[in-house]
Structures are given as structure tokens and as C-alpha cells.
Steps between C-alpha positions, in 0.01 A plus 500: 500500500287336241579181317314402182487156359362441157400136443215264427295527825381167632169551707489168673158513661343688207654244264610775261829608324556830340784736426536761787733745661523431883575817712686432830522786762583482860526123501149462352318454175377841440342457148458230233442643160421297179723575211458449126862335460639161443690397813752211506483400869231446762458653849303310768468462875804337673531138607433386857632197678195404712697282747871497550749447774759767414762321729505200264674710234785509752465887458382779717195682364704791358707251287196290407334816368797583284464172306120472511434849320703381199227250446210749538420412861375803684374338823510185711268360770783382737480249779806568721455156647854382444680770697228482764589146580853599567461839664140552583353860493849651493569321170165623332583848604843469346343422169244761521760765575711396204209478254417867575824614367420418143226603265300173467154385628587255787190380671580293798276267684510377858628132533225292654705179567840575670619241583311307220474199729587390851691210356823698412731754656456861384675813599193696599122501542225733380208492733164659492624821690783534245256470200283791666817705555616456130155573359464814711859631513592435152169493316591168338257380236371149575538197702743287304453134409327302772686181463365325809186394328446203736489751794237725309286193438538398872443862603796503718457814725853656435443479125155624500614800704744589226211470233277709725754777522527517130129511463453769766743718314342444165811296360499257216607154599726273280457135494743204451329159494677242268281221368210614725174414335110468544342577832837573676589742227159667526545535887839642465383761252198578711733578789637797303765377278476684171778363278713187442826484317572127570270337237692242287208370288206664324260284675624615846490874380152457347386360825615805694370739227156358536493602861605862419873481564752699285760265334850619446691330212850448643809469300810526718849351499392174641114486504372531134123469472444721189437210255262318725294807589511724192196312338283668765588839422277557199179435701606616844730801417310714735590280792870436427837677525861414430781449760851365540495420865866418517751632234861450514727772382621332161122453398417856596781626286328327206134568555216555730122528450578611144579144418161380609327759289713409198412125547138549562458718196694244289248238598228713324335630813331840442772771576263715715409207721872431552581857575203537756649205676860643495418866561154568642377208708760541790409870514133436546539199731752652746402862458830608371576870421674393173381688198289341223604755236187717557495877534580595858667168565854453620719473181603130543524392136721329259582543127547158291583433159190293418226303647663158427854525621442768760861607497497779757666821363410724797367488851342787681419512860319795671600689179862427516681305227663205707601272214601601148600254217566210744710730731382561856514853610413434877808609699699262735428580868693406813402158654538416869591145593297330773505136601438223738726198471639300786618137449817317522707349223398133432700178475440230217398241763193714593357416153532120534168305496479178697248242384317292762551124493141437434421756241347381184426813310624867483286806429663724239405836366446517125557851359292606202662734252278831465283418806515582884314182565696171561406137498582227759707204371526180720820334424613142623782525739715183481458477125672835455856526404587817689559319831829474696413292793211682652601840355269615219687676223414720218451293183593694188435200268127502598499888584406448864691777665529618864310815589546690823347793684728675759366726767661845439357662812653291772829340555568131571184380338523172320419535132182312356597256219287329247520394132386651182458387134525719180775736577734287286840609650785264420749664731519786755218684662299811487364701803299811574383707791202598278269233632130574509355581741733519799818534299708251677790342293394241248752289311492183270806314402681185418712458811503604870827670425357720214189588679692610810733709293209679329318558831802640672564735211161652555553512889829679463345758274179531720284432206526420129494222231771269446618228245779255610665345190796254500731795457351802682229662706300769326297746721260785450486680833158610622578711814146673526304252722691223327272524203589820317805677356599861544643508142329619190252278313726446191796388711289261715340358187838424341628339816192295535524398146854371553392287795187376316720382213745336744217296652391389151857395411486261817209328323189698622230487241258731666410839341561682814707293755515762778145602462382143530749437791356791675152340514603168633436630848167667428271288724176649397541374131435122481603227474829429691749758613779535752514749778788560746307279733440198268308354210164644462176370336335811355176319439456358838672808653710303732861361529581175320759241564785460267493129509200255532 
């Protein structure tokens, strides 16, 4: 069967646009014929998310694909790091098996840092032998983000062995080094790290570009670095890519890489440069088998209304029409549930914080909207109003709330409790078993009772996100590894939106409360975070006392 598309043909690398008839046969571009006609629409290579954790969408790959193709995404470079932290190799293979059931280009990497650190409890470990197995058994594409940059700089043998295996097998290695600059950045890159998606300032990105690193402009549900980094694209477009990193289902329903393309072009950046970043650079950097809309290529292309709005009218993958007029044509496939969740129900008394008699100050996490990084606040103790005797309470007036991380893998473990500013809740609590990177239960709330209620709702469901209001407890169950749903993407997005709105009605001012909450236990991102073992200084890379 032959498919023909008549449209204005966008040749990205050749920087040309002309009316053409694209012939698709047997899943490939068989012929491109210039025509002397006026065409209304444009055909171009499909968009690629150059770094994403599919699990953060709370969807299995098959359901992620159904939403992504509506926005013209034909491929993802996917790090299965999240499910690996819960279920190890078994979890990665579960994602791979599901991804094969739909027509979409999923390119999985091998997680390099599972667990992310030794300062938290994870459900599994990926060692050097596992890395070799995954590369050789499943032909995975690359070594995923090497978050343990201190170990790379210190040449820790276990970490260097993982890097050596990737190099031996000719695999690309992804980096992850927030705020790393100068000589240390140069040494980290020289060790083999080829990309970074953690830059939050143009100066940091420029520093890494100078040493030959590729920079990914990230715009996810929580971390939003597009505005800070987009000024670099005009000059450095050959060394840049777009990515989402973590995209919650409600945001994926609305847009994907297409949004970044629209915004970049709206800033007056040359459309060919923008499209090279969105469509071509991931292919050349990772060696993807995605088509570039050339004769003989896999027919992975999109039809858009114009080169300003980039409204996706049709998406083709391997010659098959997978989305048409904002309707996904990818079929629903059966999803198997696997999990690891073993902790007991908690009591409100377990979230009580006792202040030492001689404590003068308290270390508090300051969340930053739109960022994964946090700041450390040092608050005076006795001057605070949120004390009852020696018990430190949440203070809704000053927006200093209680934060907890609960070990989900072992019963009868005492929760870690600290304090956090900028969540803004005036009552109730929110909780989630999506907690990067080990996916323990993370909760923030205004009272021990509300926090306990939210945590227990998740424990009873063996995974999910929850909101406790004065009147009810709302829950989105996530039975797959405690981080993903078995339902279709539209349903999950609607349920998530309801919980997001409920959290905001409690007073939360954050754009993505649950996404921000999920990163409060991510120890490899400075400055101050909380693991299930205690408060952690991400700059010094060691535990920090709650009171001083």
C-alpha cells in the first residue's frame, strides 16, 4: 500500500521549503517529487523528546505514546530509571515489553545510578553486571544520566566500571551535573559524559558547551529551564536538543515538544535551527533509526498547519498514520501490573517532631516553583509560633509545613520528618509514592493527622497520589510499581487534574504541586532535600541535622 502526502516539504538540514508529493511505501519514504501546486500545509520530520522518564507521566509506554503522537512526537530517548529503582532489571524489561506492543520509537537507556545514592532506601540495584546484561540482551541504546558526578570526579571504581562497559560497547553516555562548572565540569565531560539536561542558567550551559557537551533545553512539569537557556540556541543550535525529562499526564494531554518549537519560533529564532534541535540532533547524537524525511528513510513525519503554530494535523510512524486531527489511532493494549510495596500503616504520633532544649535554629527546605533545586533556610526556633511545648508544628501563617518521607519497602521503619516552605497549604495534606528517585512515600501537610491520613491512603492502595481535605480523601491509584496507572492516558490525566485542583484549593500556589513534591527526596539535586533516612545536604553530599 502506498500513501501520498501533498504539502510544503520542509528540508531541515538543506534549509529549503518547496511543494512536494511524498510517497510512502512499506513503511519508508520511497520518493519525494516536487510539484507545481500551492499547498496549504507543511510536512516535516517528527519531533523527538531527547530525555524523558516515561514513568513520570504515570502511564505505561503504550499509553504515553497514544498521547505523544497527537503532538507530533515520534520518538523518545527514555531513561527507565524510575521503575528500575523500584523493581530493578525486571522493571526495565516490563517497560520494554509494553513499548514493543505499539508503533512508536522508544529508545531506552540503561540506568547508571540505581539507587541514585546510598543515603536512601530503594527497591533495587542495577550493578555493572546488570548494565552489561541489558546492553547485550536488549540492545539498549545508551548509558543513562550519570548522576553521581562526585564519584566520576573521584574515579570511584564501581562507577568507572559502568562507564567503561558503555565505552567498550560503543554506547553514548548521558550526563547529569547540576551547577557543575569550570575544571570540574571539564573533567566530568572528559570522562565521557556527552549531554546535560540540568542547566538552570545560560552561563552554566555555556560553560559546558565550551567543553563540547550537548545541552538539552528542559521544559517539564516541574523543572522549566526554557526561558533561561533559549537565548543560547541561535548560536549553539548544532549542540542542543529539547526534552521534557518529567511530564505529568495533564501536561502531556496539552502539549509536548511541539510547545517548545512554537515558543522558540515565536521568539524570532530561525525556524530551521529550531527544527534541527527538535527533530534532527537527537537522531545524529544517539544514532536513532528515526527517519529524517529523506528517500529511503523510515516514514516518521508530521503534517502541520503552518510554521508558526505547529498545530499537528497528522503523525506518521514507520509509514502508518498514528494520529489524525488530534485523535490518536494507536490501539489500547493489555497492561500487566507488577509492584513492590511492603510497609505498615502509620500513626499520627510517628510524624511528631521533638525540638531539643538547646536548639537555637532549624534547617528548613525552601521549595522553588519551576525548579528542582531547593534552598536552605535557617529559622530561629524559640521565636517561632508553631511550638507546643517541645513539639514543632506546621505553621500555616508563615507557610512552614511538615514534610515526610516514608520507607515503602520495609515495615516498621520510622518516617523521616522535616520542614518545608512555599507549598502554601492552609489545611490538609498531599502525598505521593512518586518520589524521585527511590519512590518512597513523600507527603507535606498542615498536621500530623492529615499527613498520616494521606500516607495511609497510599499504603492501602500500594501506590498513588492523594489529597486530604477537611471533608474527604482523594486518591489516584498507581498500582504499577507504585508509580504508574494501568488506565488509559486521558482518564489518568483527568483524575490527576482533579487532585491537582484539590491541592490548589487547599492553598498551594505551585504550578505543579505533585511534581514539585516528587523531587523533594531527590538527593542528587542541591541544596537541601529529605530522604527516608533524614535531612540531606546535596552540596556537601551528607546528612544534615534538623536542629542546630
